[in-house]
Structure formats: C-alpha cells, structure tokens
C-alpha angles and dihedrals in degrees: 000000000000122000126191123210124184118213137178118225125201109253093247092053092046091051093049091048090050089052089055091049092048089051090054095246087122128019095219144348094269092057091047092051094044090052092047092052093044090053093047093052092048092052095056113120096219117105120229089248093052090046091052092049092050093048091048094048089051090050093239093125137028122243090260093052091046090054090051091050090050093045091238136121120258092256092047089052090052090054091048091051092051091047089054094048094250113139110217115236114240119201131331117319095212140027091248091055089048090052092049090050092049092049090049090049092051091048091052094050 
C-alpha cells in the first residue's frame, strides 16, 4: 500500500537536497526524503520492546500488535507488561466499545 505525505522543507534544506540530487547521490526528492526518514527512524534510541510498551500504554495498539512491534509472542508481551507495571486491559470497558469491537469482528469475518 502506497501512502503519500506532503511536507514543507525550509529553503536551505531543499537547496541542499537538490544539490545532492544534482550530484547524483539521490535520483529525486522522494528518494532523498525516504532515505532521510529511514535513517532517522533507525537512529532512535528506543528499543522495540519499550516502543511497544509505550504504544500499548497510550492505547495506540492492541496487546497482539504490541507483541508484534516488540518481536515477542502474546504471552511474552503479557509478561513484559507485568514486569513494567503495566496492567493489561481485558475486554471492552464500555458497552459502546463492546459494540464497536463486535461490528469490527463481523466485518472481518
């Protein structure tokens, strides 16, 4: 799946990028930006496990998705959450959330 994101670059950065493109280091601006973002993400100091815990705590991912981000099994992720003092959420907390989960499950089946 291809996503498109539009960004604004400061003029100085854009000019430096264009110099690299003109020199043949990158074939176009998209390639330059993709490489810059890739390198930035790789240099982050947060481990996959810590990232998964934080995403889970902020309710951005499910327990299963957190396990996948961390590179762990579901049960291993449960253990990690307990070790970090994060109580796993079990089931919907409201009837409206339960209804949304049911509708999502029906759509997926």
